[in-house]
Every structure is written in structure tokens, then in C-alpha cells.
C-alpha positions in Angstrom: -34.5 -24.1 48.1 -37.5 -22.4 49.0 -38.4 -18.7 49.0 -40.5 -17.4 52.0 -42.1 -13.9 51.7 -43.7 -12.0 54.3 -44.5 -8.2 53.8 -41.7 -6.7 51.8 -39.0 -9.3 53.0 -38.2 -12.4 51.1 -35.9 -15.1 52.5 -34.1 -18.0 50.9 -34.1 -21.4 52.7 -32.1 -24.4 51.9 -34.1 -27.4 52.9 -32.5 -30.9 53.3 -35.7 -32.8 54.3 -39.1 -32.9 52.7 -41.6 -31.0 54.6 -44.6 -33.3 55.7 -46.6 -31.2 57.9 -47.9 -27.6 58.2 -46.4 -27.4 61.6 -42.9 -28.1 60.4 -43.5 -25.4 57.6 -45.0 -23.1 60.5 -41.9 -23.7 62.7 -39.6 -23.1 59.7 -41.4 -19.7 58.9 -41.1 -18.6 62.6 -37.4 -19.5 62.6 -36.9 -17.2 59.4 -39.0 -14.2 60.7 -38.5 -14.5 64.4 -39.2 -10.7 65.2 -42.2 -10.8 63.1 -44.2 -14.0 63.4 -45.3 -16.3 66.0 -46.7 -19.8 65.8 -49.9 -18.4 67.0 -50.2 -16.0 64.4 -49.6 -18.6 61.6 -52.6 -20.6 63.0 -54.8 -17.8 63.2 -57.9 -17.6 60.8 -56.6 -14.5 59.4 -53.5 -15.9 58.2 -52.8 -17.8 55.0 -49.9 -19.4 53.3 -50.1 -18.8 49.6 -47.9 -20.7 46.9 -47.3 -19.3 43.8 -48.2 -21.1 40.3 -45.5 -19.9 38.2 -47.2 -21.3 35.0 -50.4 -19.1 35.7 -48.6 -16.3 37.8 -51.1 -16.7 40.6 -51.1 -17.5 44.3 -53.2 -20.3 45.9 -53.7 -21.4 49.3 -51.3 -24.0 50.2 -53.2 -26.9 51.9 -50.6 -29.7 51.5 -46.9 -29.2 52.4 -46.1 -32.0 50.1 -47.1 -29.8 47.1 -43.9 -27.7 47.8 -41.2 -28.1 45.3 -37.9 -26.8 44.7 -37.5 -23.2 43.9 -41.2 -22.6 45.3 -42.3 -19.1 46.5 -44.5 -19.1 49.7 -46.2 -16.1 50.6 -47.4 -15.4 54.3 -50.5 -13.4 54.2 -51.7 -11.8 57.5 -55.0 -9.7 57.5 -53.7 -7.9 60.3 -49.9 -7.9 60.6 -48.8 -9.5 63.8 -46.1 -7.8 65.9 -44.4 -10.1 68.1 -43.2 -7.7 70.9 -46.2 -7.6 73.4 -44.7 -4.5 75.0 -44.8 -2.7 71.6 -48.4 -3.7 71.3 -49.4 -2.2 74.6 -47.7 1.0 74.0 -49.1 1.3 70.5 -52.8 -0.1 71.0 -55.3 2.4 69.9 -57.0 4.5 72.5 -60.5 3.0 73.4 -63.4 4.7 71.6 -66.1 6.0 73.7 -69.3 5.7 71.8 -72.1 8.2 72.1 -75.7 7.4 72.6 -78.8 9.0 72.8 -80.9 9.3 76.0 -84.0 11.3 76.2 -83.2 13.0 72.9 -79.9 14.2 74.3 -76.4 13.1 72.6 -74.4 12.0 75.4 
């Protein structure tokens, strides 16, 4: 059993095989959070997979999926929360900012 946490959601996953690559782990995460995450978002430099060390009650970055053990909690941390739906992104993108500049002493 593995617990995956993204935002305020936690999903329990029953795994029958050992996870031997980060790609396999990423595919599992995308499968469990299909409306919220993509493979591209998980590969982004702004995303980290954090594994909880129960003994110390801290999270550290998971570098080797072979470190995953039974009843392990993996937290998906995204610096900027990805939204899978491109249509939503286009409708809710911030309006462009027009920067003023000074020309001949006038603020334009």
C-alpha cells in the first residue's frame, strides 16, 4: 500500500510490483490524479516528490523509487499548481500587464 498526497487529497494505492523507475512512479501518480496532473508537470523543475520519514516526522525529496516501502506517504509538491485543462488555463490566464516607462520625464 502506498499513499499519494497532492494538495488536500490523499489517495491509497495497492501496488503489486516494485516501483523501479521514476517514470513508472510518475505514470502511477498521473493515473491517480488524472484531472490535476500531467507527466510534463511531474517532470517540471518546479515539482518535487517528497517522501515522509515517519521516524523523524519530516519529508525529504525522493530520488530513488526503490526507497519506497509499504505504507509510505509520497507528497507531490508543485511550486505552481498545474491545471490539466488548457481551455480553463486560457480563460483564467491573468491579463497582460502593461508596464509604464519614463520618456523625457513623462510617465507613459
